[in-house]
A tleap script that builds the chain and sets N, CA, C and O, in Angstrom:
source leaprc.protein.ff14SB
mol = sequence {
  NMET SER TYR TRP SER ARG ASP PHE ASP GLY
  LEU PRO GLU CYS VAL SER GLU VAL ARG GLU
  TYR THR ARG ASN VAL VAL GLY ASP ARG GLU
  GLY ALA ASP LEU VAL GLU LEU VAL ALA SER
  GLU LEU ALA GLY ASN ALA ILE ARG HIE SER
  ASP SER GLY GLU PRO GLY GLY ARG PHE THR
  VAL HIE LEU ALA GLU PHE CYS THR ARG TRP
  GLN VAL ARG VAL ASP ASP LEU GLY GLY PRO
  GLY GLU PRO HIE ILE CYS GLU PRO PRO PRO
  ILE LYS SER VAL ASP ASP LEU ASP THR PHE
  GLY GLU GLU ILE GLU ALA GLY ARG GLY LEU
  ALA MET VAL ALA ALA VAL SER SER LYS TRP
  GLY VAL LEU GLY ASP GLN GLY ALA ARG ALA
  VAL TRP ALA GLU ILE LEU ILE PRO ARG GLU
  GLY THR CALA
}
set mol.1.N position { 37.068 89.497 43.790 }
set mol.1.CA position { 38.408 88.793 45.245 }
set mol.1.C position { 39.466 89.307 44.209 }
set mol.1.O position { 39.530 88.962 43.029 }
set mol.2.N position { 40.264 90.172 44.842 }
set mol.2.CA position { 41.979 90.510 44.015 }
set mol.2.C position { 42.927 89.897 44.662 }
set mol.2.O position { 42.776 89.565 45.838 }
set mol.3.N position { 43.937 89.684 44.042 }
set mol.3.CA position { 45.263 88.597 45.130 }
set mol.3.C position { 46.297 89.061 44.248 }
set mol.3.O position { 46.084 89.356 43.072 }
set mol.4.N position { 47.870 89.151 45.043 }
set mol.4.CA position { 48.690 89.232 44.514 }
set mol.4.C position { 49.726 88.295 45.157 }
set mol.4.O position { 49.276 88.281 46.303 }
set mol.5.N position { 50.703 87.584 45.187 }
set mol.5.CA position { 51.569 87.129 45.610 }
set mol.5.C position { 53.327 87.349 45.334 }
set mol.5.O position { 53.660 87.708 44.205 }
set mol.6.N position { 54.461 87.113 46.437 }
set mol.6.CA position { 55.506 87.330 45.911 }
set mol.6.C position { 56.253 86.438 46.624 }
set mol.6.O position { 55.906 85.940 47.696 }
set mol.7.N position { 57.535 86.176 45.896 }
set mol.7.CA position { 58.674 85.243 46.761 }
set mol.7.C position { 59.798 86.052 47.686 }
set mol.7.O position { 60.596 86.581 46.912 }
set mol.8.N position { 59.996 86.214 48.493 }
set mol.8.CA position { 60.956 86.329 49.350 }
set mol.8.C position { 62.084 85.527 49.875 }
set mol.8.O position { 61.926 84.419 50.387 }
set mol.9.N position { 63.312 86.161 49.724 }
set mol.9.CA position { 64.506 84.803 50.453 }
set mol.9.C position { 64.307 84.677 52.147 }
set mol.9.O position { 64.020 85.384 53.113 }
set mol.10.N position { 64.567 83.659 51.902 }
set mol.10.CA position { 64.314 83.488 53.686 }
set mol.10.C position { 65.309 84.602 54.613 }
set mol.10.O position { 65.479 84.205 55.765 }
set mol.11.N position { 65.714 85.394 54.415 }
set mol.11.CA position { 66.715 86.629 55.137 }
set mol.11.C position { 65.887 87.103 56.175 }
set mol.11.O position { 64.700 86.777 56.153 }
set mol.12.N position { 66.381 87.927 57.218 }
set mol.12.CA position { 65.257 88.344 58.157 }
set mol.12.C position { 65.191 89.553 57.785 }
set mol.12.O position { 64.276 90.186 58.311 }
set mol.13.N position { 66.177 90.396 56.682 }
set mol.13.CA position { 66.494 91.861 56.239 }
set mol.13.C position { 65.091 91.666 55.603 }
set mol.13.O position { 64.324 92.627 55.649 }
set mol.14.N position { 64.556 90.153 54.830 }
set mol.14.CA position { 63.305 90.459 53.947 }
set mol.14.C position { 62.372 90.367 54.489 }
set mol.14.O position { 61.518 89.676 53.932 }
set mol.15.N position { 61.952 91.097 56.071 }
set mol.15.CA position { 61.208 91.151 56.728 }
set mol.15.C position { 60.423 92.471 56.017 }
set mol.15.O position { 59.313 92.442 55.485 }
set mol.16.N position { 61.170 93.438 56.137 }
set mol.16.CA position { 60.837 94.955 55.847 }
set mol.16.C position { 60.450 95.517 54.549 }
set mol.16.O position { 59.665 96.354 54.105 }
set mol.17.N position { 61.803 94.270 53.918 }
set mol.17.CA position { 60.290 94.062 52.036 }
set mol.17.C position { 59.105 93.825 52.293 }
set mol.17.O position { 58.379 94.806 52.138 }
set mol.18.N position { 58.448 92.616 52.735 }
set mol.18.CA position { 57.396 91.963 53.043 }
set mol.18.C position { 56.978 93.317 53.753 }
set mol.18.O position { 55.752 93.296 53.645 }
set mol.19.N position { 57.236 94.199 54.257 }
set mol.19.CA position { 56.351 95.327 54.739 }
set mol.19.C position { 56.029 96.292 53.888 }
set mol.19.O position { 54.933 96.821 53.705 }
set mol.20.N position { 57.035 96.487 53.387 }
set mol.20.CA position { 57.026 97.520 51.912 }
set mol.20.C position { 56.058 97.170 50.893 }
set mol.20.O position { 55.251 97.982 50.441 }
set mol.21.N position { 56.131 96.068 50.565 }
set mol.21.CA position { 55.570 94.997 49.397 }
set mol.21.C position { 53.886 94.953 50.267 }
set mol.21.O position { 52.727 95.052 49.865 }
set mol.22.N position { 54.095 94.888 50.706 }
set mol.22.CA position { 52.159 94.623 51.574 }
set mol.22.C position { 51.642 96.163 51.429 }
set mol.22.O position { 50.598 96.455 50.846 }
set mol.23.N position { 52.697 97.300 52.167 }
set mol.23.CA position { 51.947 98.752 52.267 }
set mol.23.C position { 51.621 98.686 50.513 }
set mol.23.O position { 50.555 99.164 50.124 }
set mol.24.N position { 52.526 98.115 49.568 }
set mol.24.CA position { 52.360 99.267 48.171 }
set mol.24.C position { 51.050 98.275 47.554 }
set mol.24.O position { 50.323 98.876 46.763 }
set mol.25.N position { 50.598 96.508 47.898 }
set mol.25.CA position { 49.614 96.556 47.272 }
set mol.25.C position { 48.231 97.086 48.206 }
set mol.25.O position { 47.563 97.854 47.513 }
set mol.26.N position { 47.806 96.942 49.179 }
set mol.26.CA position { 47.603 97.694 50.555 }
set mol.26.C position { 47.039 98.846 50.338 }
set mol.26.O position { 45.861 98.954 50.001 }
set mol.27.N position { 47.790 99.768 50.503 }
set mol.27.CA position { 47.872 101.268 50.450 }
set mol.27.C position { 47.305 101.523 51.080 }
set mol.27.O position { 47.780 101.063 52.118 }
set mol.28.N position { 46.083 102.235 51.393 }
set mol.28.CA position { 45.666 103.107 52.347 }
set mol.28.C position { 44.060 102.519 52.826 }
set mol.28.O position { 43.135 103.057 53.434 }
set mol.29.N position { 44.226 101.317 52.297 }
set mol.29.CA position { 42.764 100.574 52.812 }
set mol.29.C position { 42.119 100.774 54.292 }
set mol.29.O position { 42.797 101.113 55.262 }
set mol.30.N position { 41.046 100.580 54.329 }
set mol.30.CA position { 40.632 99.969 55.864 }
set mol.30.C position { 41.571 98.879 56.208 }
set mol.30.O position { 42.111 98.105 55.418 }
set mol.31.N position { 41.685 98.921 57.410 }
set mol.31.CA position { 42.780 97.635 57.949 }
set mol.31.C position { 44.005 97.328 57.239 }
set mol.31.O position { 44.415 96.194 57.483 }
set mol.32.N position { 44.758 98.051 56.377 }
set mol.32.CA position { 45.810 97.972 56.045 }
set mol.32.C position { 46.992 97.398 57.023 }
set mol.32.O position { 47.670 96.395 56.798 }
set mol.33.N position { 47.104 98.444 58.399 }
set mol.33.CA position { 47.889 98.539 59.384 }
set mol.33.C position { 47.841 97.065 60.120 }
set mol.33.O position { 48.679 96.878 61.002 }
set mol.34.N position { 46.995 96.101 59.841 }
set mol.34.CA position { 46.631 94.710 60.303 }
set mol.34.C position { 47.198 93.877 59.407 }
set mol.34.O position { 48.087 93.031 59.510 }
set mol.35.N position { 46.296 94.393 58.191 }
set mol.35.CA position { 47.181 93.233 56.946 }
set mol.35.C position { 49.072 93.382 56.985 }
set mol.35.O position { 49.745 92.402 56.664 }
set mol.36.N position { 49.615 94.446 57.328 }
set mol.36.CA position { 51.116 94.650 56.816 }
set mol.36.C position { 51.515 93.743 58.724 }
set mol.36.O position { 52.102 92.661 58.729 }
set mol.37.N position { 51.239 94.172 59.589 }
set mol.37.CA position { 51.129 93.443 60.872 }
set mol.37.C position { 51.682 92.242 60.698 }
set mol.37.O position { 52.854 91.871 60.770 }
set mol.38.N position { 50.148 91.380 60.331 }
set mol.38.CA position { 50.130 90.111 59.858 }
set mol.38.C position { 51.111 89.404 59.040 }
set mol.38.O position { 51.391 88.215 59.189 }
set mol.39.N position { 51.658 90.243 58.107 }
set mol.39.CA position { 52.157 89.830 56.694 }
set mol.39.C position { 53.749 89.742 57.643 }
set mol.39.O position { 54.513 88.778 57.680 }
set mol.40.N position { 53.833 90.466 58.024 }
set mol.40.CA position { 55.841 90.993 58.560 }
set mol.40.C position { 55.501 89.600 59.932 }
set mol.40.O position { 55.900 88.524 59.485 }
set mol.41.N position { 55.097 89.498 60.899 }
set mol.41.CA position { 54.805 88.049 61.690 }
set mol.41.C position { 54.973 87.165 61.208 }
set mol.41.O position { 55.690 86.342 61.777 }
set mol.42.N position { 54.402 86.852 59.890 }
set mol.42.CA position { 54.104 85.316 60.213 }
set mol.42.C position { 55.574 85.317 58.435 }
set mol.42.O position { 55.721 84.211 57.916 }
set mol.43.N position { 56.128 86.123 58.012 }
set mol.43.CA position { 57.299 86.041 57.449 }
set mol.43.C position { 58.249 85.727 58.478 }
set mol.43.O position { 58.961 84.727 58.385 }
set mol.44.N position { 58.313 86.594 59.550 }
set mol.44.CA position { 59.225 86.237 60.432 }
set mol.44.C position { 59.349 84.654 60.769 }
set mol.44.O position { 60.341 83.930 60.679 }
set mol.45.N position { 58.027 84.347 61.188 }
set mol.45.CA position { 58.629 83.001 61.950 }
set mol.45.C position { 59.047 82.083 60.231 }
set mol.45.O position { 60.011 81.345 60.028 }
set mol.46.N position { 58.091 82.424 59.373 }
set mol.46.CA position { 59.254 81.758 58.941 }
set mol.46.C position { 60.289 81.766 58.307 }
set mol.46.O position { 60.581 80.748 57.679 }
set mol.47.N position { 60.863 82.521 58.287 }
set mol.47.CA position { 62.392 82.672 58.503 }
set mol.47.C position { 63.030 82.547 59.829 }
set mol.47.O position { 64.238 82.620 60.053 }
set mol.48.N position { 61.854 82.302 60.888 }
set mol.48.CA position { 63.026 81.921 62.369 }
set mol.48.C position { 62.797 80.222 62.083 }
set mol.48.O position { 63.647 79.334 62.024 }
set mol.49.N position { 61.387 80.151 61.942 }
set mol.49.CA position { 60.845 78.336 62.462 }
set mol.49.C position { 60.771 77.555 61.247 }
set mol.49.O position { 59.990 76.605 61.195 }
set mol.50.N position { 61.557 77.882 60.196 }
set mol.50.CA position { 61.172 77.090 59.070 }
set mol.50.C position { 62.013 77.382 58.338 }
set mol.50.O position { 62.560 78.451 58.066 }
set mol.51.N position { 62.158 76.042 57.888 }
set mol.51.CA position { 63.355 75.631 56.580 }
set mol.51.C position { 64.004 76.574 55.656 }
set mol.51.O position { 65.072 76.546 55.044 }
set mol.52.N position { 62.805 77.619 55.759 }
set mol.52.CA position { 63.392 79.146 54.820 }
set mol.52.C position { 63.514 79.520 55.170 }
set mol.52.O position { 63.515 80.618 54.613 }
set mol.53.N position { 63.778 79.582 56.310 }
set mol.53.CA position { 65.551 80.231 56.874 }
set mol.53.C position { 66.888 79.809 57.190 }
set mol.53.O position { 67.605 80.051 58.162 }
set mol.54.N position { 67.077 79.064 56.063 }
set mol.54.CA position { 68.253 78.055 55.988 }
set mol.54.C position { 68.658 78.509 54.621 }
set mol.54.O position { 67.872 78.449 53.675 }
set mol.55.N position { 69.592 78.857 54.535 }
set mol.55.CA position { 70.818 78.679 53.489 }
set mol.55.C position { 70.207 78.792 52.069 }
set mol.55.O position { 70.485 77.697 51.579 }
set mol.56.N position { 69.753 79.266 51.442 }
set mol.56.CA position { 69.223 79.223 50.181 }
set mol.56.C position { 67.786 79.081 50.360 }
set mol.56.O position { 67.476 78.284 49.473 }
set mol.57.N position { 66.821 79.367 50.941 }
set mol.57.CA position { 65.609 79.255 51.722 }
set mol.57.C position { 64.865 80.921 50.723 }
set mol.57.O position { 65.453 81.971 50.462 }
set mol.58.N position { 63.871 80.630 50.505 }
set mol.58.CA position { 62.229 81.269 50.371 }
set mol.58.C position { 61.194 80.840 51.232 }
set mol.58.O position { 61.025 79.774 51.824 }
set mol.59.N position { 60.367 82.152 51.172 }
set mol.59.CA position { 59.141 81.712 51.554 }
set mol.59.C position { 57.745 82.815 50.121 }
set mol.59.O position { 58.146 83.820 49.534 }
set mol.60.N position { 56.753 82.433 49.984 }
set mol.60.CA position { 56.167 83.430 49.060 }
set mol.60.C position { 54.713 84.101 50.429 }
set mol.60.O position { 54.205 83.498 51.375 }
set mol.61.N position { 54.598 84.801 50.177 }
set mol.61.CA position { 53.601 85.854 50.614 }
set mol.61.C position { 52.463 86.261 49.733 }
set mol.61.O position { 52.565 86.925 48.701 }
set mol.62.N position { 51.194 85.709 50.344 }
set mol.62.CA position { 50.174 85.526 49.349 }
set mol.62.C position { 48.872 86.372 50.036 }
set mol.62.O position { 48.284 85.931 51.023 }
set mol.63.N position { 48.402 87.999 49.197 }
set mol.63.CA position { 47.471 88.495 49.813 }
set mol.63.C position { 46.353 88.411 48.629 }
set mol.63.O position { 46.498 88.355 47.408 }
set mol.64.N position { 44.506 88.429 49.912 }
set mol.64.CA position { 43.738 88.634 48.423 }
set mol.64.C position { 43.130 89.374 49.730 }
set mol.64.O position { 43.223 89.291 50.955 }
set mol.65.N position { 42.203 90.435 48.389 }
set mol.65.CA position { 40.647 90.812 49.156 }
set mol.65.C position { 40.021 90.916 49.105 }
set mol.65.O position { 39.733 91.791 48.289 }
set mol.66.N position { 38.922 90.289 49.792 }
set mol.66.CA position { 37.157 90.294 49.607 }
set mol.66.C position { 36.713 91.383 49.934 }
set mol.66.O position { 37.252 92.443 50.250 }
set mol.67.N position { 35.187 90.897 49.792 }
set mol.67.CA position { 34.348 91.837 50.052 }
set mol.67.C position { 34.821 92.343 51.408 }
set mol.67.O position { 35.437 93.409 51.421 }
set mol.68.N position { 34.603 91.700 52.544 }
set mol.68.CA position { 34.773 92.054 53.367 }
set mol.68.C position { 35.803 91.711 54.524 }
set mol.68.O position { 35.727 91.993 55.720 }
set mol.69.N position { 36.978 90.889 53.697 }
set mol.69.CA position { 38.305 91.147 54.495 }
set mol.69.C position { 39.537 90.633 53.820 }
set mol.69.O position { 39.457 90.408 52.613 }
set mol.70.N position { 40.992 90.358 54.622 }
set mol.70.CA position { 42.104 90.100 53.560 }
set mol.70.C position { 42.636 89.016 53.927 }
set mol.70.O position { 42.397 88.609 55.064 }
set mol.71.N position { 43.229 88.506 53.324 }
set mol.71.CA position { 43.293 87.072 53.585 }
set mol.71.C position { 44.894 87.459 53.261 }
set mol.71.O position { 45.373 88.024 52.278 }
set mol.72.N position { 45.683 86.811 54.759 }
set mol.72.CA position { 47.187 86.891 54.388 }
set mol.72.C position { 47.680 85.772 54.323 }
set mol.72.O position { 47.180 85.021 55.160 }
set mol.73.N position { 48.406 85.333 53.734 }
set mol.73.CA position { 49.476 83.459 53.605 }
set mol.73.C position { 50.612 83.645 53.590 }
set mol.73.O position { 51.142 84.686 53.201 }
set mol.74.N position { 51.175 82.666 54.010 }
set mol.74.CA position { 52.694 82.759 53.517 }
set mol.74.C position { 53.184 81.346 53.845 }
set mol.74.O position { 52.984 80.651 54.841 }
set mol.75.N position { 53.928 81.103 52.650 }
set mol.75.CA position { 54.084 79.502 52.063 }
set mol.75.C position { 55.352 79.308 52.491 }
set mol.75.O position { 56.043 80.323 52.405 }
set mol.76.N position { 56.100 77.984 53.086 }
set mol.76.CA position { 57.150 78.493 53.766 }
set mol.76.C position { 57.392 76.788 53.315 }
set mol.76.O position { 56.495 76.058 52.892 }
set mol.77.N position { 59.125 76.306 53.570 }
set mol.77.CA position { 59.329 75.111 53.158 }
set mol.77.C position { 59.370 74.381 54.733 }
set mol.77.O position { 60.311 73.850 55.325 }
set mol.78.N position { 58.556 74.500 54.963 }
set mol.78.CA position { 58.425 73.538 56.624 }
set mol.78.C position { 59.377 73.806 57.095 }
set mol.78.O position { 60.081 74.719 56.662 }
set mol.79.N position { 59.752 72.910 58.378 }
set mol.79.CA position { 60.331 72.266 59.427 }
set mol.79.C position { 60.035 71.174 60.414 }
set mol.79.O position { 59.204 70.337 60.065 }
set mol.80.N position { 60.442 71.090 61.277 }
set mol.80.CA position { 60.236 70.157 62.462 }
set mol.80.C position { 58.973 70.034 63.179 }
set mol.80.O position { 58.258 69.060 63.412 }
set mol.81.N position { 58.811 72.211 63.687 }
set mol.81.CA position { 58.215 72.564 64.003 }
set mol.81.C position { 57.191 72.688 63.848 }
set mol.81.O position { 57.072 72.715 62.623 }
set mol.82.N position { 55.580 72.874 64.594 }
set mol.82.CA position { 54.145 72.983 63.944 }
set mol.82.C position { 53.952 74.243 64.564 }
set mol.82.O position { 54.095 73.997 65.761 }
set mol.83.N position { 53.718 75.408 64.443 }
set mol.83.CA position { 53.330 76.726 64.790 }
set mol.83.C position { 52.678 76.014 65.553 }
set mol.83.O position { 52.123 74.915 65.534 }
set mol.84.N position { 52.922 77.219 66.545 }
set mol.84.CA position { 51.470 77.594 67.764 }
set mol.84.C position { 51.630 78.561 68.571 }
set mol.84.O position { 52.606 79.278 68.353 }
set mol.85.N position { 50.864 78.850 69.588 }
set mol.85.CA position { 50.892 80.086 70.584 }
set mol.85.C position { 51.872 79.273 71.730 }
set mol.85.O position { 51.536 78.297 72.402 }
set mol.86.N position { 52.904 79.829 71.738 }
set mol.86.CA position { 53.067 80.047 72.982 }
set mol.86.C position { 52.903 80.562 74.326 }
set mol.86.O position { 52.761 81.782 74.399 }
set mol.87.N position { 52.890 79.900 75.406 }
set mol.87.CA position { 52.057 80.684 76.354 }
set mol.87.C position { 53.718 79.899 77.751 }
set mol.87.O position { 54.328 78.837 77.882 }
set mol.88.N position { 53.711 81.084 78.329 }
set mol.88.CA position { 54.700 81.075 79.301 }
set mol.88.C position { 53.918 81.142 80.274 }
set mol.88.O position { 52.905 81.809 80.486 }
set mol.89.N position { 54.686 80.112 81.063 }
set mol.89.CA position { 54.646 78.993 82.260 }
set mol.89.C position { 53.815 79.991 83.334 }
set mol.89.O position { 54.327 81.109 83.280 }
set mol.90.N position { 52.197 79.929 84.721 }
set mol.90.CA position { 52.630 81.093 85.285 }
set mol.90.C position { 53.330 80.838 85.749 }
set mol.90.O position { 54.157 79.927 85.708 }
set mol.91.N position { 52.964 82.268 86.756 }
set mol.91.CA position { 54.404 83.253 87.847 }
set mol.91.C position { 53.938 83.059 88.927 }
set mol.91.O position { 52.882 83.551 89.326 }
set mol.92.N position { 54.929 82.039 89.778 }
set mol.92.CA position { 54.058 81.738 91.288 }
set mol.92.C position { 54.660 83.016 92.166 }
set mol.92.O position { 54.166 83.699 93.064 }
set mol.93.N position { 56.275 83.031 91.331 }
set mol.93.CA position { 57.003 84.058 92.537 }
set mol.93.C position { 57.519 84.764 91.240 }
set mol.93.O position { 57.446 84.624 90.019 }
set mol.94.N position { 58.233 85.821 92.414 }
set mol.94.CA position { 59.364 86.814 91.559 }
set mol.94.C position { 60.181 86.328 91.153 }
set mol.94.O position { 60.825 86.745 90.191 }
set mol.95.N position { 60.460 84.972 91.966 }
set mol.95.CA position { 61.936 83.799 91.087 }
set mol.95.C position { 61.829 83.751 90.158 }
set mol.95.O position { 62.771 83.924 89.384 }
set mol.96.N position { 60.226 83.409 89.660 }
set mol.96.CA position { 60.287 82.476 88.248 }
set mol.96.C position { 60.215 83.666 87.175 }
set mol.96.O position { 59.914 83.228 86.064 }
set mol.97.N position { 60.408 85.043 87.210 }
set mol.97.CA position { 61.000 85.715 86.345 }
set mol.97.C position { 62.332 85.129 85.987 }
set mol.97.O position { 62.717 85.127 84.818 }
set mol.98.N position { 63.113 84.584 87.064 }
set mol.98.CA position { 64.593 84.627 86.714 }
set mol.98.C position { 64.329 83.683 85.394 }
set mol.98.O position { 64.373 84.159 84.259 }
set mol.99.N position { 64.015 82.121 85.687 }
set mol.99.CA position { 63.784 81.335 84.432 }
set mol.99.C position { 63.285 81.930 83.301 }
set mol.99.O position { 63.921 81.613 82.295 }
set mol.100.N position { 62.390 82.666 83.116 }
set mol.100.CA position { 63.194 83.019 81.671 }
set mol.100.C position { 63.300 83.974 81.268 }
set mol.100.O position { 63.112 85.101 81.727 }
set mol.101.N position { 63.909 83.278 79.520 }
set mol.101.CA position { 64.465 84.005 79.082 }
set mol.101.C position { 64.209 83.872 77.539 }
set mol.101.O position { 63.311 84.714 77.528 }
set mol.102.N position { 64.257 83.642 76.778 }
set mol.102.CA position { 63.996 83.773 75.256 }
set mol.102.C position { 62.544 84.054 75.376 }
set mol.102.O position { 61.942 85.111 75.192 }
set mol.103.N position { 61.920 82.375 75.876 }
set mol.103.CA position { 60.132 82.406 75.694 }
set mol.103.C position { 60.052 83.605 76.062 }
set mol.103.O position { 60.075 84.427 75.146 }
set mol.104.N position { 59.936 84.123 77.451 }
set mol.104.CA position { 58.941 85.201 77.627 }
set mol.104.C position { 58.115 85.826 76.113 }
set mol.104.O position { 56.935 86.012 75.817 }
set mol.105.N position { 59.754 86.064 75.213 }
set mol.105.CA position { 60.097 86.931 74.651 }
set mol.105.C position { 59.212 86.302 73.077 }
set mol.105.O position { 58.563 86.967 72.269 }
set mol.106.N position { 59.565 84.497 73.076 }
set mol.106.CA position { 58.624 83.761 71.669 }
set mol.106.C position { 57.478 83.535 71.720 }
set mol.106.O position { 56.768 83.528 72.726 }
set mol.107.N position { 57.191 83.332 70.654 }
set mol.107.CA position { 55.230 82.742 70.669 }
set mol.107.C position { 54.794 83.975 70.161 }
set mol.107.O position { 54.301 83.813 69.045 }
set mol.108.N position { 54.773 85.502 70.649 }
set mol.108.CA position { 53.774 86.339 70.701 }
set mol.108.C position { 53.784 86.321 69.456 }
set mol.108.O position { 52.646 86.078 69.052 }
set mol.109.N position { 54.650 86.485 68.471 }
set mol.109.CA position { 53.614 86.840 67.358 }
set mol.109.C position { 52.730 86.023 66.461 }
set mol.109.O position { 52.564 86.301 65.274 }
set mol.110.N position { 52.318 85.275 66.910 }
set mol.110.CA position { 50.765 84.395 66.581 }
set mol.110.C position { 50.263 84.798 66.991 }
set mol.110.O position { 49.489 85.596 66.463 }
set mol.111.N position { 50.314 84.500 68.619 }
set mol.111.CA position { 49.163 85.509 69.840 }
set mol.111.C position { 48.724 87.008 69.045 }
set mol.111.O position { 47.584 87.272 68.662 }
set mol.112.N position { 49.548 87.619 68.952 }
set mol.112.CA position { 48.939 88.862 67.838 }
set mol.112.C position { 48.171 88.358 66.484 }
set mol.112.O position { 46.949 88.441 66.364 }
set mol.113.N position { 48.851 87.940 65.696 }
set mol.113.CA position { 48.192 87.399 64.713 }
set mol.113.C position { 47.206 86.994 65.009 }
set mol.113.O position { 46.315 87.646 64.465 }
set mol.114.N position { 46.746 86.026 65.768 }
set mol.114.CA position { 45.018 85.483 66.360 }
set mol.114.C position { 44.610 86.578 67.059 }
set mol.114.O position { 43.408 86.523 67.321 }
set mol.115.N position { 45.051 87.352 67.375 }
set mol.115.CA position { 44.255 88.698 68.324 }
set mol.115.C position { 43.753 89.635 67.279 }
set mol.115.O position { 42.852 90.402 67.619 }
set mol.116.N position { 44.164 89.682 66.156 }
set mol.116.CA position { 43.431 90.642 64.747 }
set mol.116.C position { 43.374 90.388 64.612 }
set mol.116.O position { 44.440 90.370 63.996 }
set mol.117.N position { 42.462 88.703 64.022 }
set mol.117.CA position { 42.828 88.235 62.713 }
set mol.117.C position { 40.999 87.220 63.150 }
set mol.117.O position { 40.545 86.909 64.251 }
set mol.118.N position { 40.621 87.070 62.226 }
set mol.118.CA position { 39.002 86.685 62.613 }
set mol.118.C position { 39.408 85.854 62.965 }
set mol.118.O position { 39.004 85.711 64.119 }
set mol.119.N position { 40.227 84.863 62.612 }
set mol.119.CA position { 40.976 82.751 61.948 }
set mol.119.C position { 42.064 83.027 61.503 }
set mol.119.O position { 42.564 84.024 60.982 }
set mol.120.N position { 42.390 82.038 61.760 }
set mol.120.CA position { 43.988 81.730 61.091 }
set mol.120.C position { 44.312 80.580 60.914 }
set mol.120.O position { 43.251 79.979 60.745 }
set mol.121.N position { 45.186 79.840 60.842 }
set mol.121.CA position { 45.090 78.498 60.990 }
set mol.121.C position { 46.320 77.714 60.164 }
set mol.121.O position { 47.048 78.577 59.673 }
set mol.122.N position { 46.690 76.657 59.915 }
set mol.122.CA position { 47.910 76.252 59.634 }
set mol.122.C position { 47.735 75.156 58.248 }
set mol.122.O position { 46.699 74.494 58.307 }
set mol.123.N position { 48.508 74.924 57.175 }
set mol.123.CA position { 48.217 74.682 56.560 }
set mol.123.C position { 49.616 73.551 56.465 }
set mol.123.O position { 50.733 73.957 56.788 }
set mol.124.N position { 49.368 71.934 55.929 }
set mol.124.CA position { 50.755 71.778 55.392 }
set mol.124.C position { 51.560 70.707 56.671 }
set mol.124.O position { 51.195 70.524 57.833 }
set mol.125.N position { 52.520 70.241 56.081 }
set mol.125.CA position { 53.574 69.410 57.345 }
set mol.125.C position { 55.282 70.074 56.824 }
set mol.125.O position { 55.752 71.078 56.289 }
set mol.126.N position { 55.763 68.708 57.417 }
set mol.126.CA position { 57.170 69.112 58.319 }
set mol.126.C position { 57.585 69.478 56.470 }
set mol.126.O position { 58.723 69.945 56.435 }
set mol.127.N position { 57.136 69.404 55.434 }
set mol.127.CA position { 58.255 69.456 54.281 }
set mol.127.C position { 57.236 70.492 52.982 }
set mol.127.O position { 57.458 70.660 51.783 }
set mol.128.N position { 56.217 70.970 53.784 }
set mol.128.CA position { 56.217 72.729 53.303 }
set mol.128.C position { 54.867 72.704 53.906 }
set mol.128.O position { 54.081 71.771 54.074 }
set mol.129.N position { 54.776 74.309 54.267 }
set mol.129.CA position { 53.437 74.913 55.225 }
set mol.129.C position { 52.947 75.986 54.817 }
set mol.129.O position { 53.632 76.660 54.048 }
set mol.130.N position { 51.637 76.448 55.208 }
set mol.130.CA position { 51.342 77.549 54.726 }
set mol.130.C position { 50.613 77.902 56.056 }
set mol.130.O position { 50.080 77.030 56.743 }
set mol.131.N position { 50.618 79.363 56.421 }
set mol.131.CA position { 50.226 79.805 57.911 }
set mol.131.C position { 48.919 80.870 57.366 }
set mol.131.O position { 48.933 81.519 56.320 }
set mol.132.N position { 48.378 80.854 57.869 }
set mol.132.CA position { 47.633 82.027 57.156 }
set mol.132.C position { 46.657 83.121 58.201 }
set mol.132.O position { 46.612 82.897 59.410 }
set mol.133.N position { 45.988 84.170 57.654 }
set mol.133.CA position { 45.199 84.649 58.452 }
set mol.133.C position { 44.362 85.053 57.993 }
set mol.133.O position { 44.433 84.902 56.773 }
set mol.134.N position { 42.685 86.003 58.599 }
set mol.134.CA position { 42.351 86.431 57.980 }
set mol.134.C position { 41.499 87.612 58.784 }
set mol.134.O position { 40.752 87.484 59.754 }
set mol.135.N position { 42.022 89.290 57.747 }
set mol.135.CA position { 41.663 89.917 58.565 }
set mol.135.C position { 40.237 90.983 58.238 }
set mol.135.O position { 40.300 91.709 57.246 }
set mol.136.N position { 39.107 91.017 59.036 }
set mol.136.CA position { 38.470 92.058 58.556 }
set mol.136.C position { 38.484 93.258 58.089 }
set mol.136.O position { 39.206 94.036 58.712 }
set mol.137.N position { 37.832 93.740 57.047 }
set mol.137.CA position { 38.021 95.095 56.968 }
set mol.137.C position { 36.675 95.576 57.236 }
set mol.137.O position { 35.567 95.419 56.723 }
set mol.138.N position { 37.410 96.545 58.727 }
set mol.138.CA position { 36.330 97.081 59.174 }
set mol.138.C position { 35.504 98.134 57.817 }
set mol.138.O position { 35.854 98.451 56.679 }
set mol.139.N position { 34.350 98.407 58.617 }
set mol.139.CA position { 32.899 99.309 57.777 }
set mol.139.C position { 33.204 100.461 58.206 }
set mol.139.O position { 33.783 100.615 59.281 }
set mol.140.N position { 32.866 101.419 57.439 }
set mol.140.CA position { 33.266 102.868 57.476 }
set mol.140.C position { 31.879 103.286 58.516 }
set mol.140.O position { 30.658 103.144 58.461 }
set mol.141.N position { 32.862 103.867 59.451 }
set mol.141.CA position { 32.107 104.980 60.700 }
set mol.141.C position { 31.744 103.607 62.156 }
set mol.141.O position { 31.053 103.737 63.166 }
set mol.142.N position { 32.547 102.395 61.663 }
set mol.142.CA position { 32.989 101.372 63.052 }
set mol.142.C position { 34.266 101.385 63.601 }
set mol.142.O position { 34.524 101.131 64.777 }
set mol.143.N position { 35.534 101.862 62.217 }
set mol.143.CA position { 36.764 102.108 62.992 }
set mol.143.C position { 36.828 102.926 64.511 }
set mol.143.O position { 37.907 103.082 65.083 }
savepdb mol mol.pdb
quit
């Protein structure tokens, strides 16, 4: 196993720093794009939905490479909400589209993480939280 971690300020512009950091670590290895996507989504969620996004807040990105998978974990400062995948209510008519505001856009990050990960989860509580995901490394000839 190889392991890397780095702290970031809880500012929206730091998500691009997370992507750059992840690219530097993962390089052109198999699955690199998915690892970068997951890291940036989890970092963005830490900034938007936890106390890490408050003034002076910080979060940590952990990357671990195993033989068959990458693990991405973002530790944040916690907060009142529990990370979850949001699903908009069913649309029964065209008029229902008018009731969607931000909620049709919100909640897609974790859904995307879940879609590209073999598994993901949440550790911790309101005081500190870690959201993690594992991305399988494609075998040569299967990508």
